[in-house]
C-alpha positions as CSV (number, residue, x, y, z in Angstrom):
1,M,2.8,-21.5,-17.7
2,S,6.5,-21.9,-18.7
3,D,6.0,-19.5,-21.7
4,L,4.5,-16.8,-19.5
5,N,7.2,-17.3,-16.8
6,S,9.9,-16.8,-19.4
7,Y,8.4,-13.3,-20.0
8,G,8.3,-12.5,-16.3
9,F,4.6,-13.2,-15.6
10,G,3.6,-14.9,-12.4
11,Q,6.5,-17.0,-11.3
12,T,4.2,-19.3,-9.3
13,G,5.8,-22.5,-8.2
14,S,8.6,-23.9,-6.0
15,I,11.6,-21.6,-5.7
16,S,14.7,-23.7,-5.1
17,T,17.6,-21.4,-6.0
18,P,18.7,-17.9,-4.8
19,Q,19.0,-16.8,-8.4
20,V,15.3,-17.4,-9.0
21,R,14.3,-15.8,-5.7
22,N,16.3,-12.8,-6.7
23,R,14.6,-12.6,-10.0
24,V,11.2,-12.6,-8.3
25,L,12.3,-9.9,-6.0
26,R,13.6,-7.8,-8.9
27,N,10.4,-8.3,-10.8
28,T,8.4,-7.3,-7.7
29,Y,10.4,-4.1,-7.2
30,A,10.1,-3.2,-10.9
31,L,6.3,-3.8,-10.9
32,L,6.0,-1.8,-7.6
33,A,7.8,1.1,-9.2
34,L,5.5,0.9,-12.3
35,S,2.4,0.7,-10.1
36,M,3.2,4.2,-8.8
37,V,2.5,5.7,-12.2
38,P,-1.3,4.9,-12.3
39,T,-1.5,5.8,-8.6
40,V,-0.2,9.3,-9.3
41,I,-2.5,9.6,-12.4
42,G,-5.5,8.5,-10.4
43,A,-4.7,10.9,-7.6
44,W,-4.2,13.8,-10.0
45,L,-7.4,13.1,-11.8
46,G,-9.2,12.8,-8.5
47,V,-7.9,16.1,-7.3
48,A,-8.6,17.8,-10.7
49,F,-12.2,16.6,-10.8
50,G,-12.9,16.8,-7.0
51,L,-13.6,13.0,-6.6
52,N,-14.1,12.2,-3.0
53,F,-16.3,9.2,-2.4
54,M,-15.9,9.4,1.4
55,A,-17.0,13.0,1.8
56,S,-20.8,12.6,1.9
57,N,-21.1,9.3,3.8
58,P,-17.8,8.0,5.1
59,F,-19.3,4.7,6.3
60,M,-21.0,3.8,3.0
61,G,-18.0,5.1,1.2
62,F,-15.9,2.6,3.2
63,I,-18.2,-0.3,2.4
64,V,-18.1,0.5,-1.4
65,F,-14.3,0.9,-1.3
66,M,-13.9,-2.5,0.4
67,A,-16.2,-4.2,-2.0
68,I,-14.3,-2.8,-5.0
69,A,-10.9,-3.5,-3.5
70,F,-11.8,-7.1,-2.7
71,G,-13.2,-7.5,-6.2
72,F,-9.8,-6.5,-7.5
73,F,-8.0,-8.8,-5.0
74,W,-10.1,-11.8,-6.3
75,A,-9.5,-10.9,-9.9
76,I,-5.8,-10.4,-9.5
77,E,-5.5,-13.7,-7.6
78,K,-7.3,-15.6,-10.3
79,N,-5.1,-14.1,-13.0
80,K,-1.8,-13.9,-11.2
81,D,0.0,-16.1,-13.7
82,T,-0.9,-14.0,-16.8
83,G,-0.4,-10.6,-18.2
84,L,-4.0,-9.8,-17.4
85,G,-2.9,-10.0,-13.7
86,V,-0.4,-7.2,-14.3
87,L,-3.1,-5.1,-16.0
88,L,-5.6,-5.7,-13.1
89,L,-2.9,-4.8,-10.6
90,L,-2.2,-1.5,-12.4
91,G,-6.0,-0.9,-12.6
92,F,-6.2,-1.4,-8.9
93,T,-3.4,1.0,-8.2
94,F,-5.2,3.6,-10.4
95,F,-8.3,3.1,-8.3
96,M,-6.3,3.5,-5.1
97,G,-4.9,6.7,-6.5
98,I,-8.4,8.0,-7.0
99,M,-9.2,7.0,-3.4
100,M,-6.1,8.9,-2.2
101,S,-7.1,12.1,-4.0
102,G,-9.4,13.2,-1.2
103,L,-6.5,13.3,1.2
104,V,-4.1,14.8,-1.3
105,G,-6.7,17.5,-2.3
106,Y,-7.4,18.4,1.3
107,T,-3.7,18.7,2.0
108,L,-3.1,21.0,-1.0
109,N,-6.2,23.1,-0.4
110,S,-6.1,23.4,3.4
111,Y,-2.3,24.0,4.0
112,S,-0.1,26.6,2.4
113,N,2.7,24.1,2.6
114,G,0.6,21.2,1.3
115,A,3.0,20.4,-1.6
116,T,5.9,20.3,0.8
117,L,4.0,18.0,3.1
118,I,3.3,15.6,0.2
119,M,6.9,15.5,-0.7
120,L,7.9,14.9,2.9
121,A,5.4,12.1,3.2
122,F,6.8,10.6,-0.1
123,G,10.4,10.9,1.2
124,G,9.5,9.5,4.6
125,T,7.7,6.5,3.0
126,A,10.7,5.9,0.7
127,A,13.1,6.0,3.6
128,I,10.9,3.6,5.7
129,F,10.7,1.2,2.7
130,A,14.5,1.3,2.1
131,V,15.2,0.6,5.8
132,M,12.7,-2.2,6.1
133,A,13.7,-3.8,2.8
134,T,17.4,-3.7,3.8
135,I,16.7,-5.3,7.2
136,A,14.7,-8.0,5.5
137,T,17.5,-8.6,3.1
138,V,20.5,-8.7,5.5
139,S,18.9,-9.9,8.8
140,K,19.3,-13.6,9.8
141,S,16.2,-13.3,11.9
142,D,12.9,-14.8,10.8
143,F,10.1,-12.2,10.9
144,A,7.4,-14.5,9.6
145,G,5.8,-14.9,13.0
146,M,5.0,-11.3,13.1
147,G,2.5,-11.6,10.3
148,K,-0.4,-13.0,12.4
149,W,0.0,-10.3,15.1
150,L,0.2,-7.6,12.5
151,M,-3.0,-8.8,10.9
152,V,-4.7,-8.6,14.3
153,G,-3.4,-5.0,14.5
154,V,-4.9,-4.2,11.1
155,L,-8.3,-5.5,12.1
156,L,-8.2,-3.4,15.3
157,L,-7.2,-0.4,13.2
158,I,-10.2,-1.0,10.9
159,V,-12.6,-1.3,13.9
160,A,-11.1,1.8,15.5
161,S,-11.3,3.8,12.3
162,L,-15.0,2.9,11.7
163,A,-15.8,3.7,15.3
164,N,-14.2,7.1,15.0
165,I,-16.5,8.0,12.1
166,W,-19.1,8.5,14.8
167,L,-17.0,9.3,17.9
168,Q,-14.8,11.9,16.1
169,L,-12.1,11.7,18.8
170,P,-8.9,13.5,17.7
171,A,-6.8,11.4,20.1
172,L,-8.1,8.2,18.7
173,M,-7.5,9.4,15.1
174,L,-3.9,10.3,16.0
175,T,-3.4,6.9,17.7
176,V,-4.7,5.1,14.6
177,M,-2.4,7.0,12.3
178,I,0.7,6.3,14.4
179,L,-0.1,2.6,14.8
180,A,-0.9,2.3,11.1
181,I,2.5,3.7,10.2
182,A,4.2,1.3,12.6
183,I,2.1,-1.8,11.6
184,F,2.4,-1.4,7.8
185,S,6.1,-0.5,8.1
186,A,6.6,-3.9,9.9
187,F,4.5,-5.5,7.1
188,I,7.0,-4.3,4.6
189,L,9.7,-6.1,6.5
190,V,7.6,-9.3,6.7
191,D,6.5,-9.2,3.0
192,V,9.9,-8.5,1.6
193,Q,11.5,-11.3,3.6
194,R,8.8,-13.7,2.6
195,I,9.9,-13.2,-1.0
196,I,13.6,-13.6,-0.1
197,N,12.9,-16.8,1.8
198,G,10.7,-18.3,-1.1
199,G,7.4,-18.0,0.9
200,E,5.9,-15.9,-1.9
201,T,6.6,-17.2,-5.4
202,N,4.4,-15.0,-7.5
203,Y,5.7,-11.5,-8.0
204,I,2.3,-10.0,-8.9
205,M,0.9,-11.1,-5.6
206,A,4.1,-10.0,-3.9
207,T,3.8,-6.5,-5.5
208,L,0.1,-6.3,-4.4
209,A,1.1,-7.0,-0.7
210,I,4.0,-4.5,-0.6
211,Y,2.0,-1.9,-2.5
212,L,-0.7,-2.0,0.1
213,D,2.0,-1.6,2.8
214,V,3.6,1.4,1.1
215,Y,0.2,3.0,0.3
216,N,-0.9,2.8,4.0
217,V,2.3,4.1,5.3
218,F,2.2,7.1,2.9
219,T,-1.4,8.1,3.5
220,N,-1.2,7.9,7.2
221,L,2.1,9.7,7.3
222,L,0.7,12.4,5.1
223,A,-2.3,12.8,7.3
224,L,-0.1,12.9,10.4
225,L,2.2,15.5,8.9
226,G,-0.8,17.7,8.0
227,I,-1.9,17.7,11.6
228,A,1.5,18.2,13.1
229,G,3.1,20.6,10.5
230,G,0.4,21.9,8.3
231,N,0.2,25.7,7.9
232,R,-3.3,26.9,7.5
233,D,-4.0,29.4,4.8
């Protein structure tokens, strides 16, 4: 894999120097920024063509979404040391953009200030990422122990979200959104520090982890802003 690593692919292996760790972090940030392009394209196409797989049957839509998502996870993991891994990651982010389009379209169509809400959510997500990444970089504390508890929180969020498909409780929905923002913001902290400490040596997998954190912060923040500050037409 030395040839691929020289071109920036993968970086799997033992990281022994700060210089190499910094290179993995830079590659992760660069690929994360690139991944936003197919996400935006996917969201735009989804809004333009009215693609919303969750509308008719949210439960079955969730099952299909999880099956496709885990298929991408498996394929990316298997090809994480090659250029194909980058293409698969970008394909996944395009898919996630399409999945986001239902929320984006609803925000634009339901609120007169929908475009403003999207920009606020984007700015808020960027601010959260900047703060958490900075803390992960400068802090001497080890946040790795938070990972297990945060994963338990994610599982509880999934269960609560599925239950609310039938319960339709506004209070539960708001609680899930707020907790999701908090949990995935903390995950940014954990995932960035894992790269800095050499715990994640492959920048494709590192990008995937942080992308999911950012994606979940953005979507939940956008939904929360719509409820709290959306102006109905």
